[in-house]
C-alpha positions in Angstrom: 110.3 26.3 149.0 107.2 25.7 147.0 104.1 24.6 148.9 102.8 22.4 146.0 104.3 19.9 143.6 106.4 21.5 140.9 107.4 19.7 137.7 111.0 20.7 136.9 112.3 20.8 133.3 114.0 17.5 133.5 110.8 15.7 134.5 108.5 17.5 132.1 106.8 15.6 129.3 104.2 16.2 126.6 102.5 19.6 126.6 104.5 20.9 129.6 107.8 20.0 128.0 106.8 21.8 124.8 105.8 24.9 126.8 109.0 24.8 128.8 111.1 24.5 125.6 109.2 27.4 124.0 109.8 29.6 127.0 113.5 28.7 127.0 113.8 29.4 123.3 112.0 32.8 123.6 113.2 34.0 127.0 116.5 32.2 127.6 115.5 31.0 131.1 112.6 29.3 132.8 111.2 31.3 135.7 110.0 29.7 138.9 106.7 31.7 138.6 106.0 29.7 135.5 107.1 26.3 137.0 104.8 26.8 139.9 102.0 26.4 137.4 103.4 23.2 136.0 100.4 21.1 137.2 98.2 23.2 134.9 100.3 23.9 131.8 97.8 25.8 129.8 97.9 28.5 132.5 101.6 29.1 131.8 100.8 30.0 128.2 97.9 32.2 129.1 99.9 33.8 131.9 102.7 34.7 129.5 100.2 36.0 126.9 98.6 38.3 129.6 102.1 39.4 130.8 103.2 40.3 127.3 100.0 42.2 126.5 100.1 44.2 129.7 103.9 44.9 129.9 105.0 45.0 126.3 102.1 45.8 124.0 101.6 49.4 122.7 100.3 51.6 125.5 100.2 55.3 126.4 102.4 54.2 129.3 106.0 53.6 128.5 107.9 50.4 129.6 109.7 52.2 132.5 106.4 53.4 133.9 105.0 49.9 133.8 108.1 48.4 135.5 108.0 51.3 138.1 104.4 50.4 139.0 105.3 46.7 139.2 108.0 47.5 141.7 105.7 49.7 143.8 103.0 47.0 143.9 105.4 44.2 144.7 107.0 46.3 147.5 103.6 47.1 149.0 102.9 43.4 149.0 106.3 42.6 150.3 107.0 40.2 147.4 110.7 40.0 147.1 110.6 37.7 144.1 108.8 40.2 141.9 110.6 43.2 143.4 114.0 41.7 142.4 112.8 40.8 138.9 111.2 44.1 138.2 113.8 46.3 139.8 116.3 44.6 137.5 114.0 45.4 134.5 113.5 49.0 135.7 117.3 49.4 136.1 117.5 48.7 132.4 115.6 52.0 131.8 116.7 54.1 134.7 120.3 53.0 134.9 120.4 54.2 138.6 120.5 51.3 141.0 120.2 53.5 144.1 117.1 55.2 142.7 115.5 51.9 141.8 116.2 50.5 145.2 114.8 53.6 146.9 111.7 53.4 144.8 110.9 50.0 146.4 111.4 51.5 149.9 109.7 54.9 149.5 108.5 56.0 146.1 107.7 59.4 147.5 111.3 60.3 148.2 113.0 60.0 144.9 111.8 63.1 143.1 109.6 61.5 140.4 107.9 63.9 138.0 104.3 64.5 138.8 102.7 61.9 136.4 105.1 59.1 137.6 104.5 60.1 141.2 100.8 59.8 140.7 101.1 56.5 138.9 103.1 55.2 141.9 100.4 56.6 144.3 97.8 54.8 142.2 99.8 51.5 142.3 100.3 51.8 146.1 96.7 52.7 147.0 95.0 50.4 144.5 97.1 47.6 146.2 96.7 48.7 149.8 93.1 50.0 149.8 91.4 49.4 146.4 88.2 51.0 147.2 89.8 54.0 149.0 89.4 57.6 148.2 93.1 57.9 147.2 92.5 55.7 144.1 89.7 58.0 142.9 91.9 61.1 143.6 94.9 59.6 141.7 92.7 58.8 138.7 91.3 62.4 138.7 94.9 63.8 139.0 96.1 61.6 136.1 93.2 62.9 133.9 94.0 66.5 134.9 97.6 65.9 133.7 96.3 64.7 130.3 96.3 60.9 130.7 93.4 59.5 128.7 91.2 56.6 129.8 93.4 54.1 128.0 96.4 55.1 130.0 94.4 54.8 133.2 93.1 51.4 132.2 96.6 50.2 131.3 97.9 51.4 134.7 95.1 49.4 136.4 96.0 46.3 134.3 99.6 46.5 135.4 98.6 47.0 139.1 96.0 44.2 139.0 98.4 41.8 137.2 101.2 42.3 139.8 98.8 41.8 142.7 97.7 38.6 141.0 101.3 37.4 140.5 102.4 38.5 144.0 99.7 36.3 145.5 100.8 33.3 143.4 104.4 33.8 144.4 103.7 34.5 148.1 100.9 32.0 148.6 102.6 29.1 146.9 106.1 29.8 148.2 107.8 30.5 144.9 111.6 30.8 145.5 113.9 33.2 143.6 115.9 31.5 140.8 119.4 30.8 141.8 120.8 32.3 138.6 120.2 36.1 138.8 122.8 37.2 136.3 121.4 38.4 133.0 117.7 39.1 132.8 115.2 37.5 130.5 115.2 38.2 126.8 112.1 39.2 124.8 
């Protein structure tokens, strides 16, 4: 249960109602992570802009890699809400539910190729100990494998974004949506 007031769709007016209607039109659903920001509607719009830029814009990292890192970060933070949403998104690419579920429990045990393994290591260590030596080592290993600075920046953006969202969700008590059938559309 949310720890702050949340304005639901039926009670939204003005700018918030317009934002909710826009999200419903574009995504097909209204996420609880957006409704938790209902007292400051402009942040919902900026949040979605940031999310779309980090997760969907052109990048040297493919969509599956970005979703994979989202799952690792959310698992490290024990954020069930984001794990469920992003495991569902990763399943769209991997089409292997057991592998996706295992990723959240132990990314080292599923036989990822070396670049993906290192991206997961970076996601975990940047979350657990951001100034630790393992972060620097992961960056060096990614460079040795041919990842350029843009790919490394994009990995950090994904990791930082999910640490941000995990803290909103966990700190404010965002509950998982009751309808977990089909995912969101883009």
